[in-house]
PDB file of N, CA, C, O and CB in Angstrom:
ATOM      1  N   UNK A   1      -3.429 161.780 -36.137  1.00  0.00           N
ATOM      2  CA  UNK A   1      -2.163 160.639 -36.486  1.00  0.00           C
ATOM      3  C   UNK A   1      -1.361 160.534 -35.540  1.00  0.00           C
ATOM      4  O   UNK A   1      -0.914 161.536 -34.983  1.00  0.00           O
ATOM      5  CB  UNK A   1      -1.227 160.908 -37.651  1.00  0.00           C
ATOM      6  N   UNK A   2      -1.156 159.775 -35.319  1.00  0.00           N
ATOM      7  CA  UNK A   2       0.071 159.418 -33.881  1.00  0.00           C
ATOM      8  C   UNK A   2       1.379 159.151 -34.811  1.00  0.00           C
ATOM      9  O   UNK A   2       1.077 159.313 -35.994  1.00  0.00           O
ATOM     10  CB  UNK A   2      -0.357 157.599 -32.643  1.00  0.00           C
ATOM     11  N   UNK A   3       2.407 158.879 -34.675  1.00  0.00           N
ATOM     12  CA  UNK A   3       3.624 158.923 -34.829  1.00  0.00           C
ATOM     13  C   UNK A   3       3.911 158.007 -35.802  1.00  0.00           C
ATOM     14  O   UNK A   3       4.342 158.183 -36.942  1.00  0.00           O
ATOM     15  CB  UNK A   3       4.268 158.778 -33.732  1.00  0.00           C
ATOM     16  N   UNK A   4       3.452 156.439 -34.880  1.00  0.00           N
ATOM     17  CA  UNK A   4       3.546 154.954 -36.152  1.00  0.00           C
ATOM     18  C   UNK A   4       2.910 155.615 -37.346  1.00  0.00           C
ATOM     19  O   UNK A   4       3.554 155.534 -38.391  1.00  0.00           O
ATOM     20  CB  UNK A   4       2.420 153.218 -35.714  1.00  0.00           C
ATOM     21  N   UNK A   5       1.792 156.236 -37.376  1.00  0.00           N
ATOM     22  CA  UNK A   5       1.951 156.746 -38.641  1.00  0.00           C
ATOM     23  C   UNK A   5       2.340 157.278 -39.740  1.00  0.00           C
ATOM     24  O   UNK A   5       2.331 157.192 -40.968  1.00  0.00           O
ATOM     25  CB  UNK A   5       1.765 156.934 -38.699  1.00  0.00           C
ATOM     26  N   UNK A   6       2.688 157.864 -38.839  1.00  0.00           N
ATOM     27  CA  UNK A   6       4.006 159.333 -40.035  1.00  0.00           C
ATOM     28  C   UNK A   6       5.043 157.728 -40.450  1.00  0.00           C
ATOM     29  O   UNK A   6       5.713 157.462 -41.448  1.00  0.00           O
ATOM     30  CB  UNK A   6       5.667 161.439 -38.370  1.00  0.00           C
ATOM     31  N   UNK A   7       4.782 156.980 -39.259  1.00  0.00           N
ATOM     32  CA  UNK A   7       6.893 156.072 -39.687  1.00  0.00           C
ATOM     33  C   UNK A   7       6.188 154.655 -40.583  1.00  0.00           C
ATOM     34  O   UNK A   7       7.018 153.751 -40.497  1.00  0.00           O
ATOM     35  CB  UNK A   7       8.353 155.045 -37.331  1.00  0.00           C
ATOM     36  N   UNK A   8       5.273 154.305 -41.184  1.00  0.00           N
ATOM     37  CA  UNK A   8       4.390 153.503 -41.407  1.00  0.00           C
ATOM     38  C   UNK A   8       4.643 154.542 -43.131  1.00  0.00           C
ATOM     39  O   UNK A   8       5.348 154.066 -44.021  1.00  0.00           O
ATOM     40  CB  UNK A   8       2.810 153.406 -40.186  1.00  0.00           C
ATOM     41  N   UNK A   9       4.011 155.784 -43.279  1.00  0.00           N
ATOM     42  CA  UNK A   9       3.629 156.179 -44.356  1.00  0.00           C
ATOM     43  C   UNK A   9       4.995 155.962 -44.962  1.00  0.00           C
ATOM     44  O   UNK A   9       5.252 155.045 -45.742  1.00  0.00           O
ATOM     45  CB  UNK A   9       2.949 157.513 -44.374  1.00  0.00           C
ATOM     46  N   UNK A  10       5.766 156.785 -44.587  1.00  0.00           N
ATOM     47  CA  UNK A  10       7.391 157.280 -44.818  1.00  0.00           C
ATOM     48  C   UNK A  10       8.056 155.462 -45.300  1.00  0.00           C
ATOM     49  O   UNK A  10       8.296 154.930 -46.384  1.00  0.00           O
ATOM     50  CB  UNK A  10       8.338 158.177 -42.775  1.00  0.00           C
ATOM     51  N   UNK A  11       8.134 155.073 -44.096  1.00  0.00           N
ATOM     52  CA  UNK A  11       8.733 153.761 -44.737  1.00  0.00           C
ATOM     53  C   UNK A  11       8.275 153.013 -45.997  1.00  0.00           C
ATOM     54  O   UNK A  11       8.990 152.144 -46.497  1.00  0.00           O
ATOM     55  CB  UNK A  11       8.636 152.809 -43.809  1.00  0.00           C
ATOM     56  N   UNK A  12       6.736 153.449 -46.658  1.00  0.00           N
ATOM     57  CA  UNK A  12       6.399 152.386 -47.783  1.00  0.00           C
ATOM     58  C   UNK A  12       6.728 153.753 -48.413  1.00  0.00           C
ATOM     59  O   UNK A  12       5.614 154.114 -48.031  1.00  0.00           O
ATOM     60  CB  UNK A  12       4.743 151.382 -48.016  1.00  0.00           C
ATOM     61  N   UNK A  13       7.152 154.706 -48.942  1.00  0.00           N
ATOM     62  CA  UNK A  13       7.177 156.053 -50.009  1.00  0.00           C
ATOM     63  C   UNK A  13       8.705 155.370 -49.730  1.00  0.00           C
ATOM     64  O   UNK A  13       8.743 154.303 -50.342  1.00  0.00           O
ATOM     65  CB  UNK A  13       6.572 158.142 -49.555  1.00  0.00           C
ATOM     66  N   UNK A  14       9.870 155.603 -49.074  1.00  0.00           N
ATOM     67  CA  UNK A  14      11.308 154.868 -49.223  1.00  0.00           C
ATOM     68  C   UNK A  14      11.524 153.413 -50.253  1.00  0.00           C
ATOM     69  O   UNK A  14      12.138 153.155 -51.288  1.00  0.00           O
ATOM     70  CB  UNK A  14      11.694 154.393 -47.624  1.00  0.00           C
ATOM     71  N   UNK A  15      10.777 152.792 -49.448  1.00  0.00           N
ATOM     72  CA  UNK A  15      10.656 151.207 -50.235  1.00  0.00           C
ATOM     73  C   UNK A  15      10.148 151.666 -51.643  1.00  0.00           C
ATOM     74  O   UNK A  15      11.009 151.463 -52.499  1.00  0.00           O
ATOM     75  CB  UNK A  15       9.351 149.923 -49.419  1.00  0.00           C
ATOM     76  N   UNK A  16       8.945 152.253 -52.154  1.00  0.00           N
ATOM     77  CA  UNK A  16       8.564 152.041 -53.358  1.00  0.00           C
ATOM     78  C   UNK A  16       9.531 153.031 -54.083  1.00  0.00           C
ATOM     79  O   UNK A  16       9.631 152.582 -55.225  1.00  0.00           O
ATOM     80  CB  UNK A  16       7.039 152.224 -53.549  1.00  0.00           C
ATOM     81  N   UNK A  17      10.399 154.320 -53.961  1.00  0.00           N
ATOM     82  CA  UNK A  17      11.281 154.760 -54.523  1.00  0.00           C
ATOM     83  C   UNK A  17      12.509 153.900 -55.174  1.00  0.00           C
ATOM     84  O   UNK A  17      13.037 153.846 -56.284  1.00  0.00           O
ATOM     85  CB  UNK A  17      11.568 155.544 -53.733  1.00  0.00           C
ATOM     86  N   UNK A  18      12.751 153.045 -53.501  1.00  0.00           N
ATOM     87  CA  UNK A  18      13.903 152.097 -54.258  1.00  0.00           C
ATOM     88  C   UNK A  18      13.942 151.306 -55.215  1.00  0.00           C
ATOM     89  O   UNK A  18      14.809 151.103 -56.065  1.00  0.00           O
ATOM     90  CB  UNK A  18      14.357 151.361 -53.660  1.00  0.00           C
ATOM     91  N   UNK A  19      12.179 150.519 -54.897  1.00  0.00           N
ATOM     92  CA  UNK A  19      12.108 149.953 -55.838  1.00  0.00           C
ATOM     93  C   UNK A  19      11.626 150.499 -57.098  1.00  0.00           C
ATOM     94  O   UNK A  19      11.500 149.922 -58.178  1.00  0.00           O
ATOM     95  CB  UNK A  19      11.613 149.124 -55.510  1.00  0.00           C
ATOM     96  N   UNK A  20      11.423 151.483 -56.841  1.00  0.00           N
ATOM     97  CA  UNK A  20      11.291 152.356 -58.889  1.00  0.00           C
ATOM     98  C   UNK A  20      12.759 152.267 -58.973  1.00  0.00           C
ATOM     99  O   UNK A  20      12.949 151.493 -59.911  1.00  0.00           O
ATOM    100  CB  UNK A  20      10.573 154.657 -59.266  1.00  0.00           C
ATOM    101  N   UNK A  21      14.307 152.768 -58.338  1.00  0.00           N
ATOM    102  CA  UNK A  21      15.134 152.863 -58.628  1.00  0.00           C
ATOM    103  C   UNK A  21      15.763 151.563 -59.146  1.00  0.00           C
ATOM    104  O   UNK A  21      16.556 151.526 -60.086  1.00  0.00           O
ATOM    105  CB  UNK A  21      15.511 153.478 -57.853  1.00  0.00           C
ATOM    106  N   UNK A  22      15.343 150.510 -58.452  1.00  0.00           N
ATOM    107  CA  UNK A  22      16.036 149.599 -59.079  1.00  0.00           C
ATOM    108  C   UNK A  22      15.008 148.785 -60.403  1.00  0.00           C
ATOM    109  O   UNK A  22      15.095 147.703 -60.983  1.00  0.00           O
ATOM    110  CB  UNK A  22      16.579 148.611 -57.844  1.00  0.00           C
ATOM    111  N   UNK A  23      14.400 149.527 -60.452  1.00  0.00           N
ATOM    112  CA  UNK A  23      14.017 149.057 -61.757  1.00  0.00           C
ATOM    113  C   UNK A  23      14.549 150.184 -63.008  1.00  0.00           C
ATOM    114  O   UNK A  23      14.909 149.971 -64.166  1.00  0.00           O
ATOM    115  CB  UNK A  23      12.312 148.863 -61.717  1.00  0.00           C
ATOM    116  N   UNK A  24      14.452 151.168 -62.398  1.00  0.00           N
ATOM    117  CA  UNK A  24      14.936 151.988 -63.569  1.00  0.00           C
ATOM    118  C   UNK A  24      16.531 151.593 -64.150  1.00  0.00           C
ATOM    119  O   UNK A  24      16.700 151.728 -65.362  1.00  0.00           O
ATOM    120  CB  UNK A  24      14.896 153.592 -63.047  1.00  0.00           C
ATOM    121  N   UNK A  25      17.553 151.168 -63.415  1.00  0.00           N
ATOM    122  CA  UNK A  25      18.600 150.600 -63.672  1.00  0.00           C
ATOM    123  C   UNK A  25      18.627 149.269 -63.244  1.00  0.00           C
ATOM    124  O   UNK A  25      19.080 148.805 -62.197  1.00  0.00           O
ATOM    125  CB  UNK A  25      19.521 151.263 -63.246  1.00  0.00           C
ATOM    126  N   UNK A  26      18.173 148.806 -64.033  1.00  0.00           N
ATOM    127  CA  UNK A  26      17.675 147.873 -64.667  1.00  0.00           C
ATOM    128  C   UNK A  26      18.343 146.448 -64.071  1.00  0.00           C
ATOM    129  O   UNK A  26      18.636 145.437 -64.709  1.00  0.00           O
ATOM    130  CB  UNK A  26      17.881 148.188 -66.125  1.00  0.00           C
ATOM    131  N   UNK A  27      18.531 146.798 -62.150  1.00  0.00           N
ATOM    132  CA  UNK A  27      19.350 145.292 -61.118  1.00  0.00           C
ATOM    133  C   UNK A  27      17.438 144.856 -60.642  1.00  0.00           C
ATOM    134  O   UNK A  27      16.376 145.412 -60.361  1.00  0.00           O
ATOM    135  CB  UNK A  27      21.005 146.050 -58.903  1.00  0.00           C
ATOM    136  N   UNK A  28      18.020 143.557 -60.817  1.00  0.00           N
ATOM    137  CA  UNK A  28      17.317 142.518 -60.081  1.00  0.00           C
ATOM    138  C   UNK A  28      16.834 143.017 -58.445  1.00  0.00           C
ATOM    139  O   UNK A  28      17.618 143.166 -57.508  1.00  0.00           O
ATOM    140  CB  UNK A  28      18.383 141.195 -60.050  1.00  0.00           C
ATOM    141  N   UNK A  29      15.522 143.198 -58.407  1.00  0.00           N
ATOM    142  CA  UNK A  29      15.440 143.624 -57.147  1.00  0.00           C
ATOM    143  C   UNK A  29      15.909 142.680 -55.969  1.00  0.00           C
ATOM    144  O   UNK A  29      16.268 141.620 -56.482  1.00  0.00           O
ATOM    145  CB  UNK A  29      14.155 143.975 -56.997  1.00  0.00           C
ATOM    146  N   UNK A  30      16.021 142.649 -54.882  1.00  0.00           N
ATOM    147  CA  UNK A  30      15.990 141.536 -53.639  1.00  0.00           C
ATOM    148  C   UNK A  30      14.917 141.596 -53.286  1.00  0.00           C
ATOM    149  O   UNK A  30      14.150 142.528 -53.531  1.00  0.00           O
ATOM    150  CB  UNK A  30      16.826 141.643 -52.425  1.00  0.00           C
ATOM    151  N   UNK A  31      14.591 140.294 -52.441  1.00  0.00           N
ATOM    152  CA  UNK A  31      13.867 139.503 -52.583  1.00  0.00           C
ATOM    153  C   UNK A  31      13.044 140.138 -50.827  1.00  0.00           C
ATOM    154  O   UNK A  31      11.930 140.066 -50.309  1.00  0.00           O
ATOM    155  CB  UNK A  31      14.657 137.900 -52.966  1.00  0.00           C
ATOM    156  N   UNK A  32      14.675 140.848 -50.381  1.00  0.00           N
ATOM    157  CA  UNK A  32      13.909 141.264 -48.859  1.00  0.00           C
ATOM    158  C   UNK A  32      13.133 142.369 -48.971  1.00  0.00           C
ATOM    159  O   UNK A  32      12.157 142.616 -48.262  1.00  0.00           O
ATOM    160  CB  UNK A  32      14.901 141.641 -47.627  1.00  0.00           C
ATOM    161  N   UNK A  33      13.611 143.126 -49.970  1.00  0.00           N
ATOM    162  CA  UNK A  33      13.000 144.328 -50.720  1.00  0.00           C
ATOM    163  C   UNK A  33      11.887 144.480 -51.200  1.00  0.00           C
ATOM    164  O   UNK A  33      11.264 145.523 -51.399  1.00  0.00           O
ATOM    165  CB  UNK A  33      13.525 144.612 -51.611  1.00  0.00           C
ATOM    166  N   UNK A  34      11.547 143.171 -51.444  1.00  0.00           N
ATOM    167  CA  UNK A  34      10.492 143.454 -51.828  1.00  0.00           C
ATOM    168  C   UNK A  34       8.989 142.957 -51.068  1.00  0.00           C
ATOM    169  O   UNK A  34       7.813 143.317 -51.121  1.00  0.00           O
ATOM    170  CB  UNK A  34      10.692 143.078 -53.011  1.00  0.00           C
ATOM    171  N   UNK A  35       9.893 141.779 -50.249  1.00  0.00           N
ATOM    172  CA  UNK A  35       8.954 141.321 -48.442  1.00  0.00           C
ATOM    173  C   UNK A  35       9.143 142.742 -47.547  1.00  0.00           C
ATOM    174  O   UNK A  35       8.357 142.772 -46.600  1.00  0.00           O
ATOM    175  CB  UNK A  35      10.054 139.603 -47.172  1.00  0.00           C
ATOM    176  N   UNK A  36       9.707 143.502 -47.611  1.00  0.00           N
ATOM    177  CA  UNK A  36       9.916 144.237 -46.457  1.00  0.00           C
ATOM    178  C   UNK A  36       8.527 145.866 -47.161  1.00  0.00           C
ATOM    179  O   UNK A  36       7.900 146.641 -46.438  1.00  0.00           O
ATOM    180  CB  UNK A  36      12.184 144.623 -46.214  1.00  0.00           C
ATOM    181  N   UNK A  37       8.528 145.806 -48.706  1.00  0.00           N
ATOM    182  CA  UNK A  37       7.840 146.582 -49.418  1.00  0.00           C
ATOM    183  C   UNK A  37       6.051 146.335 -49.272  1.00  0.00           C
ATOM    184  O   UNK A  37       5.205 147.221 -49.149  1.00  0.00           O
ATOM    185  CB  UNK A  37       8.451 146.356 -50.809  1.00  0.00           C
ATOM    186  N   UNK A  38       5.836 144.864 -49.331  1.00  0.00           N
ATOM    187  CA  UNK A  38       4.740 144.017 -49.106  1.00  0.00           C
ATOM    188  C   UNK A  38       4.308 144.733 -47.647  1.00  0.00           C
ATOM    189  O   UNK A  38       3.247 145.355 -47.593  1.00  0.00           O
ATOM    190  CB  UNK A  38       5.165 142.272 -49.095  1.00  0.00           C
ATOM    191  N   UNK A  39       5.596 144.565 -45.897  1.00  0.00           N
ATOM    192  CA  UNK A  39       4.765 144.911 -45.219  1.00  0.00           C
ATOM    193  C   UNK A  39       4.622 145.923 -44.339  1.00  0.00           C
ATOM    194  O   UNK A  39       3.992 146.037 -43.288  1.00  0.00           O
ATOM    195  CB  UNK A  39       4.591 144.191 -44.847  1.00  0.00           C
ATOM    196  N   UNK A  40       5.642 146.960 -45.243  1.00  0.00           N
ATOM    197  CA  UNK A  40       4.589 147.901 -45.058  1.00  0.00           C
ATOM    198  C   UNK A  40       3.795 148.514 -45.428  1.00  0.00           C
ATOM    199  O   UNK A  40       3.892 149.512 -44.714  1.00  0.00           O
ATOM    200  CB  UNK A  40       4.689 148.416 -44.812  1.00  0.00           C
ATOM    201  N   UNK A  41       2.719 148.730 -46.313  1.00  0.00           N
ATOM    202  CA  UNK A  41       2.198 147.824 -47.380  1.00  0.00           C
ATOM    203  C   UNK A  41       0.999 147.775 -46.438  1.00  0.00           C
ATOM    204  O   UNK A  41       0.101 148.578 -46.185  1.00  0.00           O
ATOM    205  CB  UNK A  41       3.078 146.304 -47.877  1.00  0.00           C
ATOM    206  N   UNK A  42       1.282 146.622 -46.035  1.00  0.00           N
ATOM    207  CA  UNK A  42       0.340 145.556 -44.833  1.00  0.00           C
ATOM    208  C   UNK A  42      -0.197 146.257 -43.710  1.00  0.00           C
ATOM    209  O   UNK A  42      -1.180 146.041 -43.001  1.00  0.00           O
ATOM    210  CB  UNK A  42       1.286 144.330 -44.038  1.00  0.00           C
ATOM    211  N   UNK A  43       1.056 147.534 -43.716  1.00  0.00           N
ATOM    212  CA  UNK A  43       0.620 148.081 -42.377  1.00  0.00           C
ATOM    213  C   UNK A  43       0.013 149.376 -42.644  1.00  0.00           C
ATOM    214  O   UNK A  43      -0.810 149.750 -41.808  1.00  0.00           O
ATOM    215  CB  UNK A  43       1.796 148.233 -41.336  1.00  0.00           C
ATOM    216  N   UNK A  44       0.193 149.961 -43.406  1.00  0.00           N
ATOM    217  CA  UNK A  44      -0.598 151.179 -43.365  1.00  0.00           C
ATOM    218  C   UNK A  44      -1.690 150.893 -43.965  1.00  0.00           C
ATOM    219  O   UNK A  44      -2.526 151.783 -43.813  1.00  0.00           O
ATOM    220  CB  UNK A  44      -0.037 152.327 -43.925  1.00  0.00           C
ATOM    221  N   UNK A  45      -2.002 150.117 -44.519  1.00  0.00           N
ATOM    222  CA  UNK A  45      -3.002 149.565 -44.573  1.00  0.00           C
ATOM    223  C   UNK A  45      -4.074 149.176 -43.269  1.00  0.00           C
ATOM    224  O   UNK A  45      -5.037 149.931 -43.134  1.00  0.00           O
ATOM    225  CB  UNK A  45      -2.559 148.668 -45.192  1.00  0.00           C
ATOM    226  N   UNK A  46      -3.977 148.374 -42.601  1.00  0.00           N
ATOM    227  CA  UNK A  46      -4.043 147.652 -41.609  1.00  0.00           C
ATOM    228  C   UNK A  46      -4.591 149.361 -40.190  1.00  0.00           C
ATOM    229  O   UNK A  46      -5.612 149.633 -39.558  1.00  0.00           O
ATOM    230  CB  UNK A  46      -2.200 146.580 -41.516  1.00  0.00           C
ATOM    231  N   UNK A  47      -3.591 149.836 -40.296  1.00  0.00           N
ATOM    232  CA  UNK A  47      -3.696 151.561 -39.682  1.00  0.00           C
ATOM    233  C   UNK A  47      -4.721 151.798 -40.102  1.00  0.00           C
ATOM    234  O   UNK A  47      -5.627 151.839 -39.270  1.00  0.00           O
ATOM    235  CB  UNK A  47      -2.696 152.804 -40.122  1.00  0.00           C
ATOM    236  N   UNK A  48      -5.133 152.106 -41.791  1.00  0.00           N
ATOM    237  CA  UNK A  48      -6.318 152.962 -41.822  1.00  0.00           C
ATOM    238  C   UNK A  48      -7.511 151.895 -41.531  1.00  0.00           C
ATOM    239  O   UNK A  48      -8.532 152.250 -40.943  1.00  0.00           O
ATOM    240  CB  UNK A  48      -6.472 153.803 -43.328  1.00  0.00           C
ATOM    241  N   UNK A  49      -7.294 150.455 -42.019  1.00  0.00           N
ATOM    242  CA  UNK A  49      -9.261 150.104 -41.327  1.00  0.00           C
ATOM    243  C   UNK A  49      -8.893 150.614 -40.180  1.00  0.00           C
ATOM    244  O   UNK A  49      -9.517 151.660 -39.997  1.00  0.00           O
ATOM    245  CB  UNK A  49     -10.137 148.166 -41.045  1.00  0.00           C
ATOM    246  N   UNK A  50      -8.129 150.359 -39.260  1.00  0.00           N
ATOM    247  CA  UNK A  50      -8.509 150.377 -37.311  1.00  0.00           C
ATOM    248  C   UNK A  50      -9.093 151.995 -37.170  1.00  0.00           C
ATOM    249  O   UNK A  50     -10.040 152.431 -36.515  1.00  0.00           O
ATOM    250  CB  UNK A  50      -6.573 150.144 -35.928  1.00  0.00           C
ATOM    251  N   UNK A  51      -8.118 152.682 -38.066  1.00  0.00           N
ATOM    252  CA  UNK A  51      -8.684 154.093 -37.622  1.00  0.00           C
ATOM    253  C   UNK A  51     -10.560 154.310 -38.160  1.00  0.00           C
ATOM    254  O   UNK A  51     -11.443 154.762 -37.431  1.00  0.00           O
ATOM    255  CB  UNK A  51      -7.494 155.441 -38.549  1.00  0.00           C
ATOM    256  N   UNK A  52     -10.715 153.883 -39.458  1.00  0.00           N
ATOM    257  CA  UNK A  52     -12.217 153.718 -40.209  1.00  0.00           C
ATOM    258  C   UNK A  52     -12.689 153.305 -38.993  1.00  0.00           C
ATOM    259  O   UNK A  52     -13.302 154.093 -38.272  1.00  0.00           O
ATOM    260  CB  UNK A  52     -12.518 152.575 -41.609  1.00  0.00           C
ATOM    261  N   UNK A  53     -12.429 151.874 -38.588  1.00  0.00           N
ATOM    262  CA  UNK A  53     -13.772 151.072 -37.849  1.00  0.00           C
ATOM    263  C   UNK A  53     -13.372 152.249 -36.344  1.00  0.00           C
ATOM    264  O   UNK A  53     -14.406 152.905 -36.219  1.00  0.00           O
ATOM    265  CB  UNK A  53     -13.540 148.630 -37.509  1.00  0.00           C
ATOM    266  N   UNK A  54     -12.683 152.570 -35.603  1.00  0.00           N
ATOM    267  CA  UNK A  54     -12.820 153.191 -34.728  1.00  0.00           C
ATOM    268  C   UNK A  54     -13.215 154.373 -34.373  1.00  0.00           C
ATOM    269  O   UNK A  54     -13.392 154.843 -33.249  1.00  0.00           O
ATOM    270  CB  UNK A  54     -12.209 153.078 -34.472  1.00  0.00           C
ATOM    271  N   UNK A  55     -13.383 154.973 -35.750  1.00  0.00           N
ATOM    272  CA  UNK A  55     -14.625 156.448 -36.132  1.00  0.00           C
ATOM    273  C   UNK A  55     -15.733 156.173 -36.397  1.00  0.00           C
ATOM    274  O   UNK A  55     -16.676 156.958 -36.493  1.00  0.00           O
ATOM    275  CB  UNK A  55     -14.441 157.380 -37.357  1.00  0.00           C
ATOM    276  N   UNK A  56     -15.740 154.869 -36.564  1.00  0.00           N
ATOM    277  CA  UNK A  56     -17.187 154.185 -36.678  1.00  0.00           C
ATOM    278  C   UNK A  56     -18.264 153.738 -35.624  1.00  0.00           C
ATOM    279  O   UNK A  56     -19.489 153.856 -35.620  1.00  0.00           O
ATOM    280  CB  UNK A  56     -16.978 153.078 -37.260  1.00  0.00           C
ATOM    281  N   UNK A  57     -17.394 153.191 -34.749  1.00  0.00           N
ATOM    282  CA  UNK A  57     -17.966 152.760 -33.151  1.00  0.00           C
ATOM    283  C   UNK A  57     -17.541 154.699 -32.669  1.00  0.00           C
ATOM    284  O   UNK A  57     -18.589 155.139 -32.196  1.00  0.00           O
ATOM    285  CB  UNK A  57     -16.592 150.910 -31.964  1.00  0.00           C
ATOM    286  N   UNK A  58     -16.892 155.371 -32.661  1.00  0.00           N
ATOM    287  CA  UNK A  58     -17.204 156.518 -32.158  1.00  0.00           C
ATOM    288  C   UNK A  58     -15.829 156.725 -31.261  1.00  0.00           C
ATOM    289  O   UNK A  58     -15.596 157.764 -30.643  1.00  0.00           O
ATOM    290  CB  UNK A  58     -18.664 156.492 -31.400  1.00  0.00           C
ATOM    291  N   UNK A  59     -14.972 155.594 -31.288  1.00  0.00           N
ATOM    292  CA  UNK A  59     -14.157 155.664 -30.617  1.00  0.00           C
ATOM    293  C   UNK A  59     -12.740 156.915 -30.443  1.00  0.00           C
ATOM    294  O   UNK A  59     -11.746 156.560 -31.076  1.00  0.00           O
ATOM    295  CB  UNK A  59     -13.979 154.556 -30.865  1.00  0.00           C
ATOM    296  N   UNK A  60     -12.649 157.695 -30.004  1.00  0.00           N
ATOM    297  CA  UNK A  60     -11.794 158.742 -29.747  1.00  0.00           C
ATOM    298  C   UNK A  60     -10.088 158.566 -28.808  1.00  0.00           C
ATOM    299  O   UNK A  60     -10.095 158.491 -27.579  1.00  0.00           O
ATOM    300  CB  UNK A  60     -12.830 159.644 -28.981  1.00  0.00           C
ATOM    301  N   UNK A  61      -9.233 158.538 -29.323  1.00  0.00           N
ATOM    302  CA  UNK A  61      -8.150 158.228 -29.286  1.00  0.00           C
ATOM    303  C   UNK A  61      -7.189 159.808 -29.042  1.00  0.00           C
ATOM    304  O   UNK A  61      -6.802 160.263 -30.118  1.00  0.00           O
ATOM    305  CB  UNK A  61      -7.977 157.331 -30.569  1.00  0.00           C
ATOM    306  N   UNK A  62      -6.860 160.492 -28.033  1.00  0.00           N
ATOM    307  CA  UNK A  62      -5.951 161.679 -28.345  1.00  0.00           C
ATOM    308  C   UNK A  62      -4.653 161.139 -28.039  1.00  0.00           C
ATOM    309  O   UNK A  62      -4.403 160.166 -27.328  1.00  0.00           O
ATOM    310  CB  UNK A  62      -6.249 163.043 -27.504  1.00  0.00           C
ATOM    311  N   UNK A  63      -3.896 161.850 -28.630  1.00  0.00           N
ATOM    312  CA  UNK A  63      -2.444 161.623 -29.246  1.00  0.00           C
ATOM    313  C   UNK A  63      -1.434 162.064 -27.879  1.00  0.00           C
ATOM    314  O   UNK A  63      -0.207 162.014 -27.976  1.00  0.00           O
ATOM    315  CB  UNK A  63      -2.142 162.774 -30.843  1.00  0.00           C
TER     316      UNK A  63
END
């Protein structure tokens, strides 16, 4: 697992927790926060798909 995978996962978890906190406090969630969460989910998803494709093709990338 690359360091950027760790960063992407951590960012997604932090943004998810902040969305939950806004919902629990019944405060309107800023649009930027929702957009950032969408971007982070896309980043994590694309990293997973790339890893899956590389594994199927037999590519080995050493960190």
